[in-house]
N, C-alpha and C positions, 0 to 999 in steps of 0.2 A: 974490702973494696967499698968505695963510696957509691951512692945511689946512681950517680950519672954513669959511672963505669959499668955497673950492673945493667943499666938500661941499654947501653951500647951493645953489651954482649947479647942481650935478649933481642935487640933489633937485628943482630947478625943471624940469630937462630930463626927469626921471622923470615928473613930473606931466604934461608935454606928451605924452610917450609914452603915458601912461595914457588920454589922450583919444582915442587911435587904436586902443586895444585893450590887452590884458594885456601889460605889458612883460616878464613872466616866463612865457612859454609853457611848456607841459608837455613838449614834445618837438620834435625836428627830425630829419627823415629825411635823412641824408647818404648819398651814393653812394660816397664815398671818404674815407679818413683824409687829413689834410692832407699827410703825407709821400707818400702814394700819388698824390694829385692833382699834386704838384710834379714827379712823374716821368712824367706823361701826355704824349703827343705833341701838338704844335700841331694845333688843329682839333677836338680832343675836345670834344663838346658835352654839354649837360645834366649838367654836373658840379656836384654839390652837396656843399659842405663847410661845416664850422662850426668856430669857434675864437675866441680872445680877440684883440682888436685891440691891437697893440703900437706901431704908428706910423701917422700920417696925414700926407700931403703934398698939399695942395690947390694946384693950378696952374690957376687960372681955372675953366674948364668941365671940367677933368679932375682927378681925385683918385686918387692911389695910396695904398694902405694895406696893412699887413701883418697877417695873422692867424697865430696860432700855437697849438700845444699842446705836450705834453711831448716828442713825437717829431719835430715838424717846423715849418717856416715856409713861408708862401706869400704872394707879393705878389698883390694884387687891384687892378683898375682900375675906376673908376666914372666914366662919361662923362655929362654933362648931356644931350647930344644923343640919347643912347640910352635913358636911363631917364626923361627928362622933368625939367623945372625943379622941379616940386613935390617929387618924390622926392629929387632931388639936394639941394635946399635943406633938406629935412627931415633928411637924413643929417647935414649939417653943424650943424644947430641942436640935434640930440638925441644924436648919437653922440660918445663920448669914447674916448680911449685907455684900455684896460682893460675896455671893454664886450665882451660876447659877441655874435656875429652869425653868421647863416647866409647863405650865398651860393649863387647858381646862375648858371652861365654857361659859357663856352667857353675853352679854353686857347690861349694864344699866347705868343710870346717877344718881349720888347721889343728895341729897337735895341741896348741895353746887354747883351743876352744873358740877361735874367732871365725865368724862367718865370713867367707871370702869368695870373690868371683874369680874363677880361673879364666883369664882373658885369652880368647882365641884370636881376636882381632880388635883393633882400636881405630878411632877416627878422631883426628885433631879438630877441635871446635872453636878455639879462640886463644890467642896469646896474651898473657899478662906482661906488659912492658915494665911495670914496676914490681919489685919484690914485696911480698906480704911481710908484716912485722914478724919478728922471731916468735915462734909458738910459745917458748918458755916464758917470755916477758909479756907477750900480748900487748894490749894498749892500756897502760895504767893511768895516763893523764886524763882526767875527767873531761876537760874541755875538748881534747882531741877525740875522745869517744863520741861526743855530741856532734862535733864538726865533721868527722869522718865516720858516720854511723855505719856505712857499708863495711868498713874494716872491723868495726866493733862487732857487727853481726857475724862476720867471717871467723873472727878469732875468739869470741867469748860465748861460751855455752849459756851462761846466765842471761846474757842479753838476748840471745835467740829465744830462749825459753820465755822470757818476759814478754816479748812482742808477739810470740805465738799465743801466749795466754791472753793478751789483750784482744787478739782477733777472736779467740774462743769466747771471751767475755761479751764482746759486742754481738756475736752470733747468738749466744744464749739469751741475751736481753731481747734482741729482735724477734727471735722465735717465741719467747714468752708473750710479748706484746701482741704478736700476730695471732697466737692461740687464744688470746683474750679479746679477739676481734678488733684490735686497733689497726688502722690503715696508715701506712707510711706515705708521707707527701713531701714535697719540696717547696721551700719559700725563697724569696730573693736574697742574695748577698749584698747587692748594691741597692741602697734604699734612699728615699728622700729625707726621711726623718729618723734619727738614731734613737728610737724608742724601744721599750721592752725590758730595760734594766737601768740601774743607776751606775753609769760608767761613762768615761771619757771616750769618744769615738775617734776612729780614723776618718779623715776627710779626703776625698779625691774629686776629680772633675770628669764629667762625661762629655767628651768632645762632640759627639754626634748631636746630642740634645743641648749642648752648651749650658749645662747646669752642674752645680756642685752636688755630689752624692756622698754617702757615708757607707763604710763597711758595717754590716749589721753587728750590733752588740748582743742581740738575742733574736730568735725568730718569733717571739711571743705574740706580738700584735698581728702578725700575718697568719699564724696558726689560729688565732681567735677569729680572724676574718673568715677562715675556712669553716669554723664552727657556725658562724653566722650564715654561711652558705649551705649548711645542711649536714656537714660531717658531725658525727657524735663521738667517735673515738679516733684520735689521730696522734701521730708522733713523727719526729724528724731528728735524725742525727745531723746536727747543724754545725758547720765550722763558724765560729764567732770570733770577733776581733775587738779588743779593748786597748786603747792607747794609754796604758797606765804603767805603773812601776813593775819592774821585773824582780822576783825573788824566788826562793825555792818552792813556793806554792802558787805562784802566779806567772802566767805567760800571756803575751799579747794576742796570740791566736791559739785557740783550743777547740775541742769538740764538745759540744753541748747536746745532750739528748733532752728534748722537751716533749711532753705528752699532755694531752687534754681530753677530758671525758665530760660530755654534757650530762647534766642531772646528778653529778657527784658533788659532794662538798669536800673540804680539806680532810675531814676525819675519815671519809671513805678512802681517800688516797693514801692516808697514813697506813691503813690496813692493807691496801693493795700493794704498797711498796714493801711492806714487811714480808708479804707473801712472795713478791717478785725477787727480792734480794736473797731470801732464803733459798729459793729455787735455783737462782743463778749461781750462788756460792756452792751449793751442793753439786750442781751440774759441772762447774768448772774445776773445783778443787776435790770433788768426791766426798766432801764432808761439810758440816755446818759450823765447825769450830776451826779457826785458823789463827796463827800467831802473827801479830804485827809488832815487830821488834821483840821486846820481852813480854808483851801483853797478849794473852790468849783472848781472842774475841769470839764470843758465842752468838751466832745468829739465830739459834733455835729458841732462845729465851724471849719472853715478852719484853718489848723495848719500852723503857720509861718515858714519860712525857713531863717536861718541866717548862715553866714560863720564864720569860725574861726577868720579870720582877723577882720571882722566887730565887732564881739563880744568882742574881746580883746581890740580893739581900744576904744570901748565904756566903758568897765569896768575898764581898768587900764591905758589907754592912750598909750599903746605900739603898734606900727605898726610892726608886725612880719616880714613883707616883707623887712624892712630896715636893717635886720641883717642877714648877710650871713652865719655865723657860730654859733654853740651852745655857744661857749665861749663869743662871742659878745652879744648874747641875755642874757646869764646869768649875764654878767656884768651890763646890763641895768636893769634887774630885781632887782639886788642887789642895784643898784643906787637909785631905787625907793622904797627901803626898803620893798619889797614884800617877805614875809617869806613863802617859799615853804617846809620848813623842809628838812629832808634827806640831810643835807649839804654835807656830804662826797659822797653820791651817785650822786648828781646833776652833778658833774664834769665828770662823766662817760657817761652821757646821750647824745644821738644825739640831733640835733636841734628839730626834730619832737617830740621826747619824752619830751623834755623840754617844748615845746609849750603845750603839753598835760597836763603836771603838772601845768602849769600856768593857763590854762583854768579850770582845776578841782578845783583849789584854789579860783579863783576870779569870775568865771562866772557861773559854773554849778549850784551852790546852788540857783541862782536867777531865773533859768528857771523852773517855776512851771507849767504853762500850756503846753500842748503837743507842742513841738517845734522840728523841724528838724535842726540839725547842719550839715553843708556841707563844702566842699573844704578843706579837711584835707591834711596836708603835706604828701608827698609820703613816707617819711621814717616811718610814723606811719602805713602805709598800704601796707605791702610787697606783698599782694596778690590782690590788687585792681588795676583797670585800671587807667592809667594816663589820666588827662584831656587833651583834644585835643588842647585847647587854652593856657593852662599853664601846661606844663609837670611836674612842681614841685609839683602840686596838684593832687589829685585823685578824681574820680567820686564816692564819698562816702557820706554816711549820717549816723547820729546817731539820734535816737528819744529820747528826754528827756521828762520825766513827773515827776512832783513833785521834781525837782532838782536831779533826778537820771537818769542814762543812762539805757534805757530799751531795745532798739534795735540798732544793728549796721549792716549796710548793704552797698553794693556798686556794681558798675559794675565790674565784675570780670576781672582780667588780664588773657587773653587767649593766649598771645604771649609767646611761650616757651623760646625764646632768651632773651626777657626782663625779664621774670620771673627768669631765671637762673642768670642773672646779679644782680637782687635785692636780691636773696637769698645768693649770694656770699657776698654782702655788709653786709647782716645780720650776716652771719657767721663770718665776720671780727669783727663786734661789739661784738659778743659772745666771740670770742677769746680775746678781749680787756677787758673782765670782765662784760659785760652786760648779766646777766643770763636770761633776758627775751627776748633777741633777738632770731630770728629763726635760725635753723641749715639748712645746705644744704640737700635737699631731692631729690636725683638724680632719684629715682624711680618715683616721681611725675613729674619731668621734662620729663622723658621718656614718661609717659602717655600723657602729653601735646603735645609732638611732633607728636602724631597720629592725632592731630587736635581737636579743640574745637570750638563750635559755640559761638556767643555772649551770655553772661550769666550775670544775676544779682542775688545775693543771700543776705540773711540776717540771723542774729542770735539774739535770744531773750532769756534772762534768765527768766525761768518760776518762780523761787523763787523770783527773783528781781521784776518781774511784780506784784506778789502777795504782796510783801512788800510795793510797791508803792500804789497799789489800796486799800489796807486795812490799810495803815498808820502805819505799824509796825516799831518800833524803831530798831529792830534787825532782820537780815535775818534768824537767828536761829528760830524765831517764825513762819517762813514759811516753815521750813523743819521738817518733822516728827521726824526724829532721827538724829540730827546733831552729828558729832563726837566730843568727849570731852575727856579731860585727865581723865584716870581712877582714881577713888577715892583713891585707895591704893597708888597712886603716888602723 
């Protein structure tokens, strides 16, 4: 039967249910979650649970069916001799796979060893008008799984486990930060200036104020404003938006965790993050060594620290310190036949951005074990503190795991005069066609002029961390409801 015919049959059953009461009751009082009931001892009575029916097996006067939710599964048994012929027949004439139902009964274990609820009575809680996908086939199409994540969650155990793991990961990080005396705050999503990172923003219009606004690309400058106001340890799980290309490791909207600590430098944070991630991995996975694809990743070992210059010298033989300008460096890259793609865009990049592209192409994929990358060019880090020994570099680090950038952090620039100078340089790049360069943010400069303590901060993509730790090929598989082009288009 086609989907339309199946829906008409279910609508008929809905009509029958309506004759016996409202098929969409307002509530149901359960005594246990499904996973809790599945762990109860045999003989437990007056057990009330609710969930979606995933399977039904009728064997004459005995029917077994399974109910489920995001956390668990439970088999239930319905016997005609116990509930009566009328109720038993009504169940089979009105109830379908996909419907929601409330059950009350006692626990026992079948001869096959499966924990089961002996149903004494049931309450219909909601009709599914469309049939679920066939259990055997599930949802194989990757795009369909992202587009209809609700079905993916219902049908695929691996998907349910992954997103429950993401919730546990977030919870473990939050608790660790709170135990370290960090305070969680919120900063605005709609902002006047898209500062805080090198990225192309989304623009919108605020009708009430009649001004153009931007969706934030990072919460950084507002979190620093909070430090100016007196906070010493803060963090935020911030939804961020960047109007850039889409690929397996980038999405336009994502969750960024940023944290700042007054009186820390970037080296303090490198030690702190090694401690934090070891704790979080141990808490969530129950061990400090996990496999990412074919690579065992050991979080318990000391993490190496390498510089941009050292890495690129080793991987492609280019000493970036020998080239004063972006044009000279680009000529050397082309002389060595290193293909960075984006040929037309490369000529508009500053030296720092060009170095970043080179590193992403030749070095980043090789860094599988947790590794700190340091000594970034200053043009790549407009908000980072310059190194005291070499002002062309910054006191910055990136943490790479499994060939992916997971954390970016640095000793913050707190000198308002130097910050204004760097933002002016960024604004010039922006006027020259670099859409990822920062704009001038005079309000932030004004805040800085009221004084800032030494600060170190870091940002971590939660979706990216999940992608790395679970070995997913696409970032979409770590986001519950990724934005996609509508089917009608």
